[in-house]
KETOR-239481 format. One line per 2 residues: number of its first residue (from 1); their letters; for each residue x, y, z of C-alpha. Coordinates in steps of 0.5 Angstrom, whole numbers, plus 2048, in hexadecimal, padded with zeros to 3 digits. Example, Ala and Ser with C-alpha at 12.3 -4.5 7.8 and 13.67 -1.06 7.14 Angstrom:
1 = AS = 819 7F7 810; 81B 7FE 80E
//
This chain:
1 = MG = 7FB 7FF 7FB; 7F7 7F9 7FA
3 = EG = 7F8 7F2 7FD; 7F9 7EC 7F9
5 = AW = 7FF 7E9 7F6; 802 7E8 7EF
7 = SL = 806 7E2 7ED; 80A 7E3 7E6
9 = HP = 80E 7DE 7E2; 815 7DF 7E3
11 = SL = 816 7E0 7DC; 811 7E6 7DD
13 = VR = 815 7E9 7E2; 81B 7E9 7DE
15 = RY = 818 7EC 7D8; 814 7F1 7DB
17 = KI = 815 7F7 7E0; 80F 7F6 7E5
19 = SQ = 80C 7FB 7EA; 806 7FA 7EE
21 = LK = 801 800 7EC; 7FE 805 7F2
23 = LH = 7F7 804 7F2; 7F1 809 7F5
25 = DS = 7F0 807 7FC; 7E9 805 7FA
27 = LN = 7EC 7FF 7F7; 7F0 7FC 7FD
29 = GH = 7EE 7F5 7FE; 7EB 7F5 7F7
31 = AV = 7F0 7F6 7F2; 7F8 7F5 7F0
33 = GV = 7FB 7F8 7EA; 802 7F6 7E7
35 = KL = 805 7FA 7E1; 80A 7F6 7DD
37 = IS = 80F 7FA 7D8; 813 7F6 7D4
39 = RS = 81B 7F7 7D5; 820 7F9 7D0
41 = TN = 821 7F3 7CB; 826 7F2 7C5
43 = DP = 820 7ED 7C3; 81F 7F0 7BB
45 = VQ = 818 7EE 7BC; 816 7F2 7C2
47 = KE = 819 7F9 7C0; 815 7FD 7C4
49 = SK = 813 7FD 7CC; 80C 7FA 7CD
51 = SI = 808 7FB 7D4; 803 7F6 7D7
53 = LL = 7FD 7F7 7DC; 7FB 7F2 7E1
55 = LN = 7F5 7F3 7E5; 7F2 7EE 7EA
57 = VY = 7EC 7F1 7ED; 7E7 7EF 7F2
59 = MY = 7E1 7F3 7F1; 7DD 7F6 7F7
61 = TG = 7D7 7F2 7F9; 7D2 7F4 7FF
63 = TN = 7CE 7FA 800; 7CD 7FF 7FB
65 = IC = 7D1 7FB 7F6; 7CF 7FE 7EF
67 = SK = 7D2 805 7F2; 7D8 802 7F5
69 = QA = 7DA 7FE 7EF; 7D9 804 7EB
71 = TQ = 7DE 808 7EF; 7E3 802 7EE
73 = FA = 7E2 802 7E7; 7E3 80A 7E6
75 = HL = 7EA 809 7EB; 7EC 803 7E7
77 = TK = 7EB 807 7E0; 7F0 80D 7E2
79 = LQ = 7F5 808 7E2; 7F9 808 7DB
81 = SE = 7F7 803 7D6; 7FE 7FF 7D4
83 = DY = 7FF 7FC 7CD; 7FC 7F6 7D0
85 = NY = 7F7 7F5 7D5; 7F5 7EF 7D9
87 = VA = 7EF 7F0 7DF; 7ED 7EA 7E3
89 = GD = 7EA 7E8 7E9; 7E3 7E8 7ED
91 = FN = 7DF 7ED 7EA; 7D9 7EB 7EE
93 = FV = 7D3 7ED 7E9; 7D0 7E9 7E3
95 = EC = 7D0 7ED 7DD; 7CA 7E9 7DA
97 = SN = 7C5 7E4 7DC; 7C9 7DE 7D9
99 = DT = 7CE 7E0 7DE; 7C9 7DD 7E4
101 = SN = 7C5 7D8 7E6; 7C0 7DD 7E8
103 = PE = 7BE 7E1 7E2; 7B8 7E5 7E6
105 = GH = 7BD 7E7 7EB; 7C2 7EA 7E6
107 = SV = 7C2 7F1 7E8; 7C3 7F5 7E1
109 = KT = 7C9 7FB 7E3; 7C7 802 7E0
111 = GT = 7C9 809 7E1; 7D0 80A 7E4
113 = WN = 7D2 803 7E5; 7D1 801 7DE
115 = TN = 7D4 808 7DB; 7DA 806 7DF
117 = WK = 7DB 7FF 7DE; 7DA 801 7D6
119 = NF = 7E0 806 7D7; 7E4 801 7DB
121 = LD = 7E3 7FC 7D5; 7E5 801 7D0
123 = HF = 7EA 805 7D3; 7EE 7FE 7D4
125 = RL = 7EC 7FB 7CD; 7E9 7F5 7D1
127 = TE = 7E5 7EF 7CE; 7E4 7E9 7D2
129 = LM = 7E7 7E3 7D1; 7E1 7DF 7D1
131 = QP = 7E0 7D9 7D5; 7D8 7D6 7D7
133 = LH = 7D9 7D3 7DE; 7D6 7D6 7E4
135 = TY = 7DB 7D7 7E9; 7D7 7D9 7EF
137 = FH = 7D2 7D4 7F3; 7CE 7D5 7F8
139 = VS = 7CB 7CE 7FB; 7C6 7CE 801
141 = KS = 7C2 7C9 804; 7BC 7CB 800
143 = LD = 7BC 7CA 7F8; 7B8 7D0 7F7
145 = TN = 7BE 7D5 7F9; 7C4 7D1 7F6
147 = HS = 7C7 7D6 7F0; 7CD 7D7 7EC
149 = SR = 7D0 7DC 7E8; 7D6 7DE 7E4
151 = ID = 7D9 7E4 7E7; 7E1 7E2 7E6
153 = RI = 7E3 7E4 7E0; 7EA 7E6 7DC
155 = YS = 7EA 7EC 7D7; 7F0 7EE 7D2
157 = SL = 7F1 7F3 7CD; 7F4 7EE 7C8
//
């Protein structure tokens, strides 16, 4: 199982059965998934059970990043999509040149990586809950090597 922790409000614990998902070994230390299924209720508004997927990711960074992230997306996409899906975390990549202070250094993802990322978003019906702020900052003594990027994001199926 991936390393990490979830902190859920007590009202969620009362209303949902909660289980941690078993993830592929390649995701150890990179993802934690939790599934919530609503408990039986006499609430006339909520007559049927609803399920929620909460997924926290820290995507691989390092050598061979595109190949390893593509594999991580492929394994995550094998998880069941629920009624509501939320994915948040450190994605360790930028999607467009606006996400970085160094657009020339922005690597365009292609091939398997791009296909697996799109499949991941489609499978869970995800759209980004957009915020424009950069979340990673590299500060050095030389102004020429300072840079920032927007690599931490939240996605939802709502």
